[in-house]
Biopython code that builds the backbone (N, CA, C, O; Angstrom):
import numpy as np
from Bio.PDB.StructureBuilder import StructureBuilder

atoms = [
    (1, "MET", "N", (80.342, 123.782, 70.184)),
    (1, "MET", "CA", (80.591, 123.630, 71.607)),
    (1, "MET", "C", (82.035, 123.176, 71.820)),
    (1, "MET", "O", (82.517, 122.258, 71.156)),
    (2, "VAL", "N", (82.699, 123.824, 72.737)),
    (2, "VAL", "CA", (84.088, 123.503, 73.032)),
    (2, "VAL", "C", (84.157, 122.730, 74.336)),
    (2, "VAL", "O", (83.624, 123.153, 75.362)),
    (3, "ARG", "N", (84.821, 121.594, 74.272)),
    (3, "ARG", "CA", (85.010, 120.807, 75.494)),
    (3, "ARG", "C", (86.395, 121.080, 76.048)),
    (3, "ARG", "O", (87.389, 121.103, 75.323)),
    (4, "ARG", "N", (86.429, 121.280, 77.316)),
    (4, "ARG", "CA", (87.721, 121.533, 77.961)),
    (4, "ARG", "C", (88.112, 120.326, 78.786)),
    (4, "ARG", "O", (87.294, 119.696, 79.456)),
    (5, "HIS", "N", (89.365, 120.038, 78.711)),
    (5, "HIS", "CA", (89.928, 118.937, 79.490)),
    (5, "HIS", "C", (90.432, 119.484, 80.818)),
    (5, "HIS", "O", (91.130, 120.498, 80.848)),
    (6, "LYS", "N", (90.092, 118.838, 81.886)),
    (6, "LYS", "CA", (90.635, 119.239, 83.180)),
    (6, "LYS", "C", (92.019, 118.600, 83.305)),
    (6, "LYS", "O", (92.149, 117.376, 83.284)),
    (7, "GLU", "N", (93.014, 119.410, 83.430)),
    (7, "GLU", "CA", (94.377, 118.901, 83.572)),
    (7, "GLU", "C", (94.835, 119.063, 85.010)),
    (7, "GLU", "O", (94.731, 120.139, 85.598)),
    (8, "GLU", "N", (95.345, 117.967, 85.564)),
    (8, "GLU", "CA", (95.840, 117.993, 86.936)),
    (8, "GLU", "C", (97.345, 118.161, 86.928)),
    (8, "GLU", "O", (98.035, 117.683, 86.028)),
    (9, "GLU", "N", (97.834, 118.837, 87.930)),
    (9, "GLU", "CA", (99.270, 118.955, 88.103)),
    (9, "GLU", "C", (99.828, 117.606, 88.543)),
    (9, "GLU", "O", (99.241, 116.934, 89.391)),
    (10, "ILE", "N", (100.943, 117.216, 87.977)),
    (10, "ILE", "CA", (101.592, 115.972, 88.377)),
    (10, "ILE", "C", (102.922, 116.331, 89.017)),
    (10, "ILE", "O", (103.797, 116.922, 88.384)),
    (11, "ALA", "N", (103.058, 115.959, 90.293)),
    (11, "ALA", "CA", (104.286, 116.255, 91.029)),
    (11, "ALA", "C", (105.399, 115.278, 90.643)),
    (11, "ALA", "O", (106.577, 115.635, 90.646)),
    (12, "GLY", "N", (105.017, 114.060, 90.315)),
    (12, "GLY", "CA", (106.011, 113.068, 89.931)),
    (12, "GLY", "C", (105.410, 111.696, 89.743)),
    (12, "GLY", "O", (104.240, 111.450, 90.038)),
    (13, "ILE", "N", (106.256, 110.806, 89.238)),
    (13, "ILE", "CA", (105.833, 109.433, 88.955)),
    (13, "ILE", "C", (106.874, 108.483, 89.528)),
    (13, "ILE", "O", (108.077, 108.680, 89.357)),
    (14, "LEU", "N", (106.391, 107.451, 90.209)),
    (14, "LEU", "CA", (107.266, 106.384, 90.694)),
    (14, "LEU", "C", (106.851, 105.096, 90.007)),
    (14, "LEU", "O", (105.663, 104.843, 89.811)),
    (15, "GLU", "N", (107.831, 104.284, 89.642)),
    (15, "GLU", "CA", (107.536, 102.968, 89.073)),
    (15, "GLU", "C", (108.118, 101.909, 90.006)),
    (15, "GLU", "O", (109.307, 101.926, 90.327)),
    (16, "PHE", "N", (107.260, 100.993, 90.431)),
    (16, "PHE", "CA", (107.661, 99.950, 91.352)),
    (16, "PHE", "C", (107.930, 98.681, 90.556)),
    (16, "PHE", "O", (107.004, 97.969, 90.167)),
    (17, "GLU", "N", (109.209, 98.407, 90.320)),
    (17, "GLU", "CA", (109.604, 97.263, 89.503)),
    (17, "GLU", "C", (109.205, 95.954, 90.174)),
    (17, "GLU", "O", (109.341, 95.782, 91.385)),
    (18, "GLY", "N", (108.714, 95.046, 89.355)),
    (18, "GLY", "CA", (108.365, 93.720, 89.836)),
    (18, "GLY", "C", (107.059, 93.637, 90.592)),
    (18, "GLY", "O", (106.699, 92.567, 91.081)),
    (19, "ARG", "N", (106.348, 94.732, 90.699)),
    (19, "ARG", "CA", (105.064, 94.740, 91.414)),
    (19, "ARG", "C", (103.940, 94.929, 90.401)),
    (19, "ARG", "O", (103.945, 95.867, 89.605)),
    (20, "GLY", "N", (102.983, 94.018, 90.454)),
    (20, "GLY", "CA", (101.822, 94.131, 89.593)),
    (20, "GLY", "C", (100.719, 94.914, 90.267)),
    (20, "GLY", "O", (100.831, 95.287, 91.435)),
    (21, "ALA", "N", (99.656, 95.161, 89.530)),
    (21, "ALA", "CA", (98.528, 95.930, 90.072)),
    (21, "ALA", "C", (97.839, 95.193, 91.216)),
    (21, "ALA", "O", (97.165, 95.821, 92.033)),
    (22, "GLU", "N", (97.995, 93.882, 91.289)),
    (22, "GLU", "CA", (97.362, 93.095, 92.341)),
    (22, "GLU", "C", (98.319, 92.726, 93.477)),
    (22, "GLU", "O", (97.998, 91.868, 94.299)),
    (23, "ASP", "N", (99.481, 93.360, 93.530)),
    (23, "ASP", "CA", (100.450, 93.104, 94.591)),
    (23, "ASP", "C", (99.851, 93.496, 95.938)),
    (23, "ASP", "O", (99.363, 94.617, 96.080)),
    (24, "PRO", "N", (99.874, 92.598, 96.941)),
    (24, "PRO", "CA", (99.245, 92.896, 98.241)),
    (24, "PRO", "C", (99.823, 94.128, 98.932)),
    (24, "PRO", "O", (99.075, 94.889, 99.545)),
    (25, "ILE", "N", (101.122, 94.339, 98.848)),
    (25, "ILE", "CA", (101.736, 95.501, 99.493)),
    (25, "ILE", "C", (101.254, 96.777, 98.806)),
    (25, "ILE", "O", (100.909, 97.751, 99.476)),
    (26, "LEU", "N", (101.229, 96.776, 97.494)),
    (26, "LEU", "CA", (100.777, 97.953, 96.752)),
    (26, "LEU", "C", (99.305, 98.241, 97.023)),
    (26, "LEU", "O", (98.925, 99.403, 97.166)),
    (27, "LEU", "N", (98.481, 97.221, 97.096)),
    (27, "LEU", "CA", (97.058, 97.403, 97.397)),
    (27, "LEU", "C", (96.861, 97.980, 98.797)),
    (27, "LEU", "O", (95.980, 98.811, 99.016)),
    (28, "GLU", "N", (97.691, 97.534, 99.742)),
    (28, "GLU", "CA", (97.623, 98.061, 101.113)),
    (28, "GLU", "C", (98.003, 99.545, 101.137)),
    (28, "GLU", "O", (97.356, 100.343, 101.815)),
    (29, "TRP", "N", (99.053, 99.912, 100.393)),
    (29, "TRP", "CA", (99.476, 101.308, 100.327)),
    (29, "TRP", "C", (98.393, 102.175, 99.694)),
    (29, "TRP", "O", (98.137, 103.286, 100.159)),
    (30, "LEU", "N", (97.753, 101.674, 98.633)),
    (30, "LEU", "CA", (96.683, 102.426, 97.975)),
    (30, "LEU", "C", (95.499, 102.653, 98.915)),
    (30, "LEU", "O", (94.949, 103.753, 98.970)),
    (31, "ALA", "N", (95.108, 101.613, 99.653)),
    (31, "ALA", "CA", (93.997, 101.735, 100.598)),
    (31, "ALA", "C", (94.324, 102.754, 101.686)),
    (31, "ALA", "O", (93.476, 103.567, 102.054)),
    (32, "ASP", "N", (95.545, 102.712, 102.198)),
    (32, "ASP", "CA", (95.978, 103.657, 103.222)),
    (32, "ASP", "C", (95.993, 105.080, 102.658)),
    (32, "ASP", "O", (95.561, 106.016, 103.330)),
    (33, "HIS", "N", (96.478, 105.244, 101.454)),
    (33, "HIS", "CA", (96.534, 106.561, 100.817)),
    (33, "HIS", "C", (95.122, 107.128, 100.632)),
    (33, "HIS", "O", (94.882, 108.301, 100.919)),
    (34, "ARG", "N", (94.205, 106.310, 100.162)),
    (34, "ARG", "CA", (92.826, 106.761, 99.945)),
    (34, "ARG", "C", (92.148, 107.118, 101.261)),
    (34, "ARG", "O", (91.356, 108.059, 101.313)),
    (35, "ALA", "N", (92.449, 106.380, 102.322)),
    (35, "ALA", "CA", (91.854, 106.659, 103.632)),
    (35, "ALA", "C", (92.348, 108.006, 104.184)),
    (35, "ALA", "O", (91.590, 108.743, 104.814)),
    (36, "ARG", "N", (93.614, 108.310, 103.939)),
    (36, "ARG", "CA", (94.192, 109.547, 104.466)),
    (36, "ARG", "C", (93.972, 110.764, 103.565)),
    (36, "ARG", "O", (93.774, 111.874, 104.058)),
    (37, "ASN", "N", (94.005, 110.557, 102.249)),
    (37, "ASN", "CA", (94.011, 111.691, 101.329)),
    (37, "ASN", "C", (92.804, 111.792, 100.411)),
    (37, "ASN", "O", (92.721, 112.746, 99.637)),
    (38, "GLY", "N", (91.896, 110.883, 100.458)),
    (38, "GLY", "CA", (90.717, 110.975, 99.606)),
    (38, "GLY", "C", (90.875, 110.420, 98.218)),
    (38, "GLY", "O", (89.972, 110.595, 97.400)),
    (39, "GLY", "N", (91.966, 109.762, 97.903)),
    (39, "GLY", "CA", (92.090, 109.042, 96.653)),
    (39, "GLY", "C", (92.643, 109.786, 95.463)),
    (39, "GLY", "O", (92.396, 109.361, 94.334)),
    (40, "LYS", "N", (93.375, 110.868, 95.638)),
    (40, "LYS", "CA", (93.953, 111.601, 94.513)),
    (40, "LYS", "C", (95.251, 110.933, 94.068)),
    (40, "LYS", "O", (96.347, 111.378, 94.410)),
    (41, "ILE", "N", (95.104, 109.856, 93.298)),
    (41, "ILE", "CA", (96.268, 109.100, 92.844)),
    (41, "ILE", "C", (95.892, 108.352, 91.575)),
    (41, "ILE", "O", (94.736, 107.962, 91.406)),
    (42, "ARG", "N", (96.849, 108.149, 90.685)),
    (42, "ARG", "CA", (96.612, 107.393, 89.457)),
    (42, "ARG", "C", (97.600, 106.250, 89.378)),
    (42, "ARG", "O", (98.786, 106.421, 89.661)),
    (43, "VAL", "N", (97.108, 105.077, 88.991)),
    (43, "VAL", "CA", (97.932, 103.887, 88.904)),
    (43, "VAL", "C", (97.790, 103.320, 87.499)),
    (43, "VAL", "O", (96.686, 103.244, 86.959)),
    (44, "SER", "N", (98.924, 102.920, 86.906)),
    (44, "SER", "CA", (98.896, 102.302, 85.583)),
    (44, "SER", "C", (100.011, 101.277, 85.489)),
    (44, "SER", "O", (100.896, 101.219, 86.343)),
    (45, "GLN", "N", (99.954, 100.473, 84.446)),
    (45, "GLN", "CA", (100.987, 99.460, 84.227)),
    (45, "GLN", "C", (102.150, 100.110, 83.491)),
    (45, "GLN", "O", (101.969, 100.692, 82.422)),
    (46, "GLY", "N", (103.337, 100.009, 84.064)),
    (46, "GLY", "CA", (104.533, 100.573, 83.450)),
    (46, "GLY", "C", (105.313, 99.507, 82.704)),
    (46, "GLY", "O", (104.832, 98.386, 82.540)),
    (47, "GLY", "N", (106.486, 99.835, 82.260)),
    (47, "GLY", "CA", (107.333, 98.914, 81.509)),
    (47, "GLY", "C", (107.863, 97.761, 82.341)),
    (47, "GLY", "O", (107.938, 96.632, 81.855)),
    (48, "LYS", "N", (108.233, 98.028, 83.595)),
    (48, "LYS", "CA", (108.830, 96.999, 84.447)),
    (48, "LYS", "C", (108.012, 96.710, 85.691)),
    (48, "LYS", "O", (108.377, 95.834, 86.475)),
    (49, "GLY", "N", (106.920, 97.420, 85.889)),
    (49, "GLY", "CA", (106.107, 97.228, 87.079)),
    (49, "GLY", "C", (104.938, 98.185, 87.080)),
    (49, "GLY", "O", (104.490, 98.643, 86.028)),
    (50, "THR", "N", (104.450, 98.482, 88.263)),
    (50, "THR", "CA", (103.307, 99.369, 88.396)),
    (50, "THR", "C", (103.795, 100.813, 88.536)),
    (50, "THR", "O", (104.725, 101.094, 89.292)),
    (51, "ARG", "N", (103.158, 101.716, 87.800)),
    (51, "ARG", "CA", (103.517, 103.133, 87.797)),
    (51, "ARG", "C", (102.445, 103.894, 88.561)),
    (51, "ARG", "O", (101.251, 103.731, 88.310)),
    (52, "VAL", "N", (102.892, 104.737, 89.507)),
    (52, "VAL", "CA", (101.972, 105.535, 90.320)),
    (52, "VAL", "C", (102.298, 107.002, 90.108)),
    (52, "VAL", "O", (103.446, 107.424, 90.251)),
    (53, "MET", "N", (101.251, 107.793, 89.757)),
    (53, "MET", "CA", (101.421, 109.229, 89.516)),
    (53, "MET", "C", (100.838, 110.014, 90.689)),
    (53, "MET", "O", (99.752, 109.704, 91.179)),
    (54, "PHE", "N", (101.571, 111.026, 91.129)),
    (54, "PHE", "CA", (101.197, 111.793, 92.306)),
    (54, "PHE", "C", (100.941, 113.249, 91.955)),
    (54, "PHE", "O", (101.627, 113.826, 91.111)),
    (55, "SER", "N", (99.938, 113.843, 92.615)),
    (55, "SER", "CA", (99.664, 115.258, 92.427)),
    (55, "SER", "C", (100.344, 116.111, 93.493)),
    (55, "SER", "O", (100.420, 117.331, 93.353)),
    (56, "LYS", "N", (100.839, 115.479, 94.553)),
    (56, "LYS", "CA", (101.526, 116.202, 95.624)),
    (56, "LYS", "C", (102.918, 115.614, 95.826)),
    (56, "LYS", "O", (103.083, 114.396, 95.896)),
    (57, "ALA", "N", (103.907, 116.479, 95.918)),
    (57, "ALA", "CA", (105.292, 116.040, 96.116)),
    (57, "ALA", "C", (105.451, 115.315, 97.449)),
    (57, "ALA", "O", (106.241, 114.377, 97.550)),
    (58, "ALA", "N", (104.699, 115.743, 98.485)),
    (58, "ALA", "CA", (104.803, 115.101, 99.802)),
    (58, "ALA", "C", (104.321, 113.646, 99.742)),
    (58, "ALA", "O", (104.900, 112.769, 100.383)),
    (59, "ASP", "N", (103.257, 113.395, 98.967)),
    (59, "ASP", "CA", (102.776, 112.016, 98.811)),
    (59, "ASP", "C", (103.828, 111.157, 98.114)),
    (59, "ASP", "O", (104.074, 110.017, 98.508)),
    (60, "MET", "N", (104.441, 111.712, 97.083)),
    (60, "MET", "CA", (105.461, 110.969, 96.351)),
    (60, "MET", "C", (106.647, 110.625, 97.253)),
    (60, "MET", "O", (107.171, 109.513, 97.196)),
    (61, "ALA", "N", (107.066, 111.578, 98.084)),
    (61, "ALA", "CA", (108.179, 111.347, 99.008)),
    (61, "ALA", "C", (107.819, 110.266, 100.025)),
    (61, "ALA", "O", (108.650, 109.423, 100.361)),
    (62, "PHE", "N", (106.578, 110.295, 100.513)),
    (62, "PHE", "CA", (106.119, 109.296, 101.478)),
    (62, "PHE", "C", (106.138, 107.899, 100.849)),
    (62, "PHE", "O", (106.598, 106.950, 101.483)),
    (63, "TRP", "N", (105.645, 107.759, 99.616)),
    (63, "TRP", "CA", (105.647, 106.461, 98.929)),
    (63, "TRP", "C", (107.078, 105.997, 98.647)),
    (63, "TRP", "O", (107.374, 104.808, 98.765)),
    (64, "GLN", "N", (107.958, 106.913, 98.281)),
    (64, "GLN", "CA", (109.363, 106.556, 98.018)),
    (64, "GLN", "C", (110.009, 106.024, 99.292)),
    (64, "GLN", "O", (110.754, 105.045, 99.253)),
    (65, "GLN", "N", (109.723, 106.667, 100.418)),
    (65, "GLN", "CA", (110.270, 106.223, 101.695)),
    (65, "GLN", "C", (109.769, 104.827, 102.039)),
    (65, "GLN", "O", (110.550, 103.979, 102.471)),
    (66, "ARG", "N", (108.477, 104.580, 101.851)),
    (66, "ARG", "CA", (107.909, 103.249, 102.105)),
    (66, "ARG", "C", (108.570, 102.197, 101.231)),
    (66, "ARG", "O", (108.913, 101.113, 101.701)),
    (67, "SER", "N", (108.746, 102.521, 99.968)),
    (67, "SER", "CA", (109.360, 101.584, 99.030)),
    (67, "SER", "C", (110.793, 101.260, 99.448)),
    (67, "SER", "O", (111.212, 100.104, 99.395)),
    (68, "ASP", "N", (111.541, 102.282, 99.862)),
    (68, "ASP", "CA", (112.914, 102.084, 100.302)),
    (68, "ASP", "C", (112.971, 101.182, 101.541)),
    (68, "ASP", "O", (113.861, 100.339, 101.651)),
    (69, "GLN", "N", (112.029, 101.357, 102.470)),
    (69, "GLN", "CA", (111.986, 100.531, 103.670)),
    (69, "GLN", "C", (111.726, 99.076, 103.327)),
    (69, "GLN", "O", (112.366, 98.184, 103.885)),
    (70, "VAL", "N", (110.795, 98.823, 102.414)),
    (70, "VAL", "CA", (110.466, 97.452, 102.005)),
    (70, "VAL", "C", (111.664, 96.826, 101.283)),
    (70, "VAL", "O", (111.983, 95.658, 101.502)),
    (71, "THR", "N", (112.316, 97.597, 100.436)),
    (71, "THR", "CA", (113.487, 97.103, 99.699)),
    (71, "THR", "C", (114.633, 96.767, 100.646)),
    (71, "THR", "O", (115.280, 95.733, 100.487)),
    (72, "LYS", "N", (114.890, 97.621, 101.623)),
    (72, "LYS", "CA", (115.942, 97.357, 102.612)),
    (72, "LYS", "C", (115.613, 96.125, 103.440)),
    (72, "LYS", "O", (116.495, 95.316, 103.726)),
    (73, "GLY", "N", (114.345, 95.976, 103.829)),
    (73, "GLY", "CA", (113.914, 94.811, 104.593)),
    (73, "GLY", "C", (114.071, 93.518, 103.804)),
    (73, "GLY", "O", (114.433, 92.480, 104.358)),
    (74, "ARG", "N", (113.797, 93.591, 102.525)),
    (74, "ARG", "CA", (113.925, 92.420, 101.649)),
    (74, "ARG", "C", (115.388, 92.030, 101.475)),
    (74, "ARG", "O", (115.714, 90.843, 101.470)),
    (75, "LYS", "N", (116.286, 93.032, 101.331)),
    (75, "LYS", "CA", (117.714, 92.762, 101.152)),
    (75, "LYS", "C", (118.329, 92.183, 102.421)),
    (75, "LYS", "O", (119.149, 91.268, 102.339)),
    (76, "SER", "N", (117.952, 92.693, 103.595)),
    (76, "SER", "CA", (118.534, 92.209, 104.849)),
    (76, "SER", "C", (118.050, 90.798, 105.181)),
    (76, "SER", "O", (118.794, 90.020, 105.780)),
    (77, "SER", "N", (116.825, 90.458, 104.805)),
    (77, "SER", "CA", (116.329, 89.103, 105.060)),
    (77, "SER", "C", (116.917, 88.097, 104.077)),
    (77, "SER", "O", (116.973, 86.904, 104.374)),
    (78, "ALA", "N", (117.357, 88.565, 102.909)),
    (78, "ALA", "CA", (117.960, 87.675, 101.904)),
    (78, "ALA", "C", (119.405, 87.349, 102.244)),
    (78, "ALA", "O", (119.937, 86.346, 101.768)),
    (79, "SER", "N", (120.052, 88.182, 103.064)),
    (79, "SER", "CA", (121.476, 87.988, 103.402)),
    (79, "SER", "C", (121.684, 86.854, 104.365)),
    (79, "SER", "O", (122.819, 86.566, 104.745)),
]
sb = StructureBuilder()
sb.init_structure("model")
sb.init_model(0)
sb.init_chain("A")
sb.init_seg("    ")
for serial, (resi, resn, name, xyz) in enumerate(atoms, 1):
    if name == "N":
        sb.init_residue(resn, " ", resi, " ")
    sb.init_atom(name, np.array(xyz, "f"), 0.0, 1.0, " ", f" {name:<3s}", serial, name[0])
structure = sb.get_structure()
């Protein structure tokens, strides 16, 4: 008997430095993503933070934009 592995297309991977799997912002983003898209996302621990793998390029772009907004907000409040 031959077992076949289902392979999913991966559009890209983002790693969020300094954020753990239990980070409140990351958990909020995951809940929102699952509510809108049905949960097609993979999360793992990366070298410097949490790594998120995306099957759709549009999802990856949306997460990158969110991350950039949070980073800009953090830098402006630190100044």
